[in-house]
N, C-alpha and C positions, 0 to 999 in steps of 0.2 A: 129589369129582370125580375125583381121581387114580385111585382104585380102580375107578371106573366106566368109565375109558377102556380099550377093547380093547387087548390087548398089541400086536397087529399095527398099530395106529394110533398108538402112542405116539411114534414117531419121524418121523411125517409132519407136514405143515404144519397150522397152526391151523384153517383152514377144513375140511379133511378130518377132522381130529380132532373138531371140534365137531359135524359131521354124524353121526358115529358115536356120539356121546355120548347115553345114555338118561337123560333128565331125571327120569323116574319113580324111578330108583335114586339120583339125586342129592338129590331133595327130602327134607325132613324136617319133622315137625310143628313149629309150626303153618303152615309155608309150603307152598304148592302147587308143582308143577313149573313152572308159568308164572311164578309170582312169583320162584322161584329163577333162572329164565332171564332174567327182566327185570332182576334185581339184577346178574347177571353182565354183561349188556349195558351197564348204567350204569357198571360198573367198567371195562369195556373202552374207554370213551370217554377214559379217562385213561392208557391203556397202549398200548405198541407192539404190533403184531400180527405182525411179521415174525419170529416164533419158533414153536417147537412148543408144543403145549398144556401139557405138563408144565412147561416153562420159564415160561410165563405164570402158571401156578398158583403157582409159587414166588414170583413177584413179587406175586401177589395176596395171599399170606399175609403178605408183608412190608408191603404197603399197609395191611392190617387191623391189623397190630401196631404200625405207625408212624402216630400221629395226624396228622403233618405232611402226609401224602399225601391226607388228607381235605379239606384246605383248597383254596381256589381258587388254584392255582399259576399265576402269569401266563404266558401263551402269547405267544411272539415273533410279531410280525406277519409276514405274507408279503411278500416283495419286490414291487416294482411289477409286474413281468411275471407272476409267479405269481398275484398278485391279479387281474390282468386275465384270466388264463386261468380261474381259478375263477369269476369273475363271469359269464363268457360260456359256460362249459362246457355247462350244461344246455340253453340255448337253441340252441347250435350243434349239439349232439347230436341234438336233435329235428329240425333241418333236414336232418341227414345221418345217418340211423339206420344206414346200412351201415358207418360208420367205428367203429373201436375207440376206447376212451378215450385210449389212447396216441397214436393218429393225430390225434384231435381236439386234444389238448394241443399237439402239434407245429405244427399248422396255426394255432392261436390264438397260439402263441409267435411265429411268423413274421408274423402279422397285427399283433401288438403292435410288432414291429421296424419295420413300415411306417407306424405312426401318426405324425402330425405332432408336433413337439416340444412344442406347446402342450398337446396331449392327454396326452402322456406326463408332462408336468410336474404335471398334476392327480393322477396316480397316485403320482408321486414325493413330492409335498407331503403327500398323505394318509399315505404310508408313513413319512415323517419324523416327522409328528405322532404316529402310533401307536407308532413306535419310542421316541420320548422318553417317552411315557406308560408303555410297557412297562419301560423302564429304571428309571423312578421306582417303579413298582409292584414290580418285582423286588427293588430295594433295600430297600423297606419290608417286603416279605415275608421277606427274609433276616434283617432286624433283629428282627421280631416272633417268628420261630421259632428264634432263636439259631443261625442258619446262617451260614457264612462268606460275606462280601460278595464278589461277583465282582470280580476284579482288572481294572484298566484295561490297555490295550494297552501294549506296550513303548515305543512312540513317545510316548504321553502321559505314561508314567512318566518318561521322560527330560526331557520338557518341564517337568513338575512339579518335578523335581529341580533344574532350572536356575532355578526361580523362577516358574513358571507357564507355561501353554500359550502358545507364541509368543514367550516371553521367553528371555533368555539372561543368565546372571550375568556372562559375559565381554562387557560392553557394547562395541560398536564392531566386533566380529568380523563380517566380511562373510558373508552367507549363501552356502553352496556351491551352484552352479547344477546343473541336471540333467545327467546324463552324455551325453545325446544328444537329438536332435530329438523322437523319439517320447516320451521321458520328459517333455520340456517340454510337449508336446501334452496328455499325461495330467494333468499338474499344473495347467495352465490350465483344462482341462475340469472338474476336480474342484472348482474354485472356482465354476464356473457351475452345475453340476448339484448339487442340494441333497443327494442321496444319492450319495455318491462312494466307497462301500465295497462290497466283495463281488465275487464272480465276475461278476455281471450287468453291473456298471459296466465292469469290465475287458474283458469280451467285447464289449460294445456299442462302447466306444471303440476297441478293437482292430480291429473291423470298419470303423469310420469311417476309421481310419488307413490300412487297406488300400485303401479306395476313393478316397483322396486322390490327386491327380496328383503327378508327380515334382517339378513346380515348387513346389507347396504344401509338400511334404515338405522340399524344399531350403531353403525360407524358414525353416522351424523349425530345421533343422540349422545354417544360417548364423547365426540369432539365438543359438542355443546356443553356437556357437564364440565369438561376440562376448561373450557373458556370461561365458564361461570366461576370456577375456583380461582383462576388467574385474575379475573376481574375483581373479585372480592378482596384478594390480597393487594392488588394495586390500588383499589379504592381506599382501603384502610390506610395504606402508606401515604396516599395523597392527602387525605383528610387530617392525618396526624401532623402534617407539616403546616396546617393553618391554625389561626387563633380561633377561639370558640365562636365568636361572632360571625366570621367569615364561613366557618364550617356549617353553622345553622342556616345561613343564607343560601349556600349551595344545596344543602339537603332539601330545603323548602322549594327553591326554584326548579331544581331538577327532579323533585319528587323521588329522592333516593331512599330505598329501603335498606337499612343497614342489616348485615347478617347477624343473627342472634348468637350470642356467646354461650356456649355450653361447657359443661365440665368434662365432656368426652368420657363418660363413665364406661362406655362400651368399646373404647379404643384400646387395643392391646399394645403394650410397650414391647420393646425388643427383648426377647428371651422370657417374657412373662408366661407362666404356665396357663393352660387352658382350663377354665372352670368346667367341671363335669355337670351333667343334668342334676336337678334338685331331687327328683323322685324316681321310683321304679317305673311308673307309667310313662314319664317323658323319655326315659331310656328305652322303653319298649317301643314307643312311638317313633323315635329316631331310627332305631334298628330295623323296624319293619315297615317304614313309611313307603319304601320303594316297591314293596310287594303289593300295595293297594293303590298305586298311582295310576298311570295310564290315562284314560280319557275322563276320569272322574273330576268333578269340581272340588275345590278345596274343602267345602263344607261336607260334601258326600265322603271325601277321602277321610276326614277326621271321624265321621260317623262310623265308617267301616272299621277303623283302627280301634275305636272305643268298644264296639261289639266284640272284637276278638280279645280285647283286654278283659272284659267282664266274663268271658267264657273260660278264662284260665283258672286253674285251681289255685287255692290259697298257697299251696306249696311252691308252685311256679312263680306266683307273684312275689313270694318271699325271696326267691332267688334273685330277682331283679332288684329288690330293695337292698339285699346284702351286697350285690355287685356295686350299687351306687355308694353304699357306705364305705366300701373298700376304695373306690375311686376318690372319694372325698378325703379319706386319710392320706392317700398318696398325693393328692393335690395339695394338702396343707403342708406336707413335708417339702414338696418341690417349691411351693410359693415362699416358704420361710428361707430356703437356701438361696432362692433368687433375690429375695428382699434384702439379704445381708450384703449382696454385691452392690447395692445402691449407696450413694453418698447420703449423709444426714439430710441435706436439702432435698434430694430426690425422694427420700423416704417420706418426708413431711408432705411434699407435694403429692405423692402417690396416695397417701391416706386421706388427703383433703379431696382429691378428685374421686376417690373410690372408698367411701366410708364403709361400704358393706364388706370390705376385706378385713376390717378390724377384728372380727371374730376368729379369723384364721391367724392373726398376728398379735394375739394378746400379750405375749411375753416381750414383744418389741415396742409396745405402746407404753410410754412413761405414765401418762394420766389415763386412767381407764374411762373410756367414753362409751355411752350407750349408742350402738350403731343404729341410725335411722333405717326404717324399712325402705329398701331400694329394690327396684326390679333387678332380677338376676342379669349379670353381664356375661353369662355363658353365650358363646357364639352360636351354639346349637339352639338354645332356647330363644334367642332374639328374633329368629325367623319363624317361630311356631305360632299357630293360630291362638287367639285368646281363649278359645274353648278348651284347648289342650292344657294351657297353664292353669285354668280354673279347675280342670279335672285333676290336675296333679296335687292340688291343695286339699282335695276331698279325702 
């Protein structure tokens, strides 16, 4: 067959090369040209066609010399969407003869996406059954022909290494939650959908996530944050029960990132007064920020507020400054009254976590300490843009 291919057709595609082939020159006794062509077509059912004809002939020689390729090699089943397309392709093509095969496939794929979940589950269930049968047959085929057995996925290998899928040799170690709400959504859907692997599943679930409302997405994000807090608490409790050597081994093997310990300077205690803004400008920004919100970006929003602040007269600016001074005096009185309700141990712990409060509680501090510069723990200022805080210091 190689010698019968015209030289100008040897680098072209399979279809074009096959059309130029003269089967009379290919045939040999006792086989006729039709029998040779039929034999070639039967071999092509087991081969890929997206190559030139000389390349296919090289593979055909390999198939003839290797008896394994003459066996019934198991064929992987088509995913649910592709099975639906193949099942309805001919019927849809007859109803719409003007469409190409590619256009028909796209329309059927969209039609599958609009199917009810009950009908989709029929295709998914059929695919799962066929996939399990394919895996079993492929395993048996590899053993019968002394071929390497296909390796399992890395996640399953890790599970088997720990003592089985879903098991862990480090008993009691809490399961790490998903990193964000979308990952939590995919994890829960993978347990509902019988076939939860491959690009089809990720594409369908990704589209469903996009179509969800912001409230529904926020519910997943909130649940995920709650799961993270619970996980951190259980993880610390679990690690505290181990000796130092075992703890370091688990941290290294599981690649655990321990949560950073902070002094919680911005966390208010029960009954603690709220610290007012530090300057008249910040007070102005908080009071009038809603007037300049709307569709503006955060940067443009801050710029607009600054412009209105600089347009104020010195007299009006002084009013805001005096209002802040009065709020600070009231805050110092309320903070001192609240501080007296704490036990000595609680007072010491409070001053350790929030050294910036020392200037308001000088008469309750036995040893006078210079309070280090700390960012304000005002709840109002903690969410302000950095440009606003910088403006307040000018």
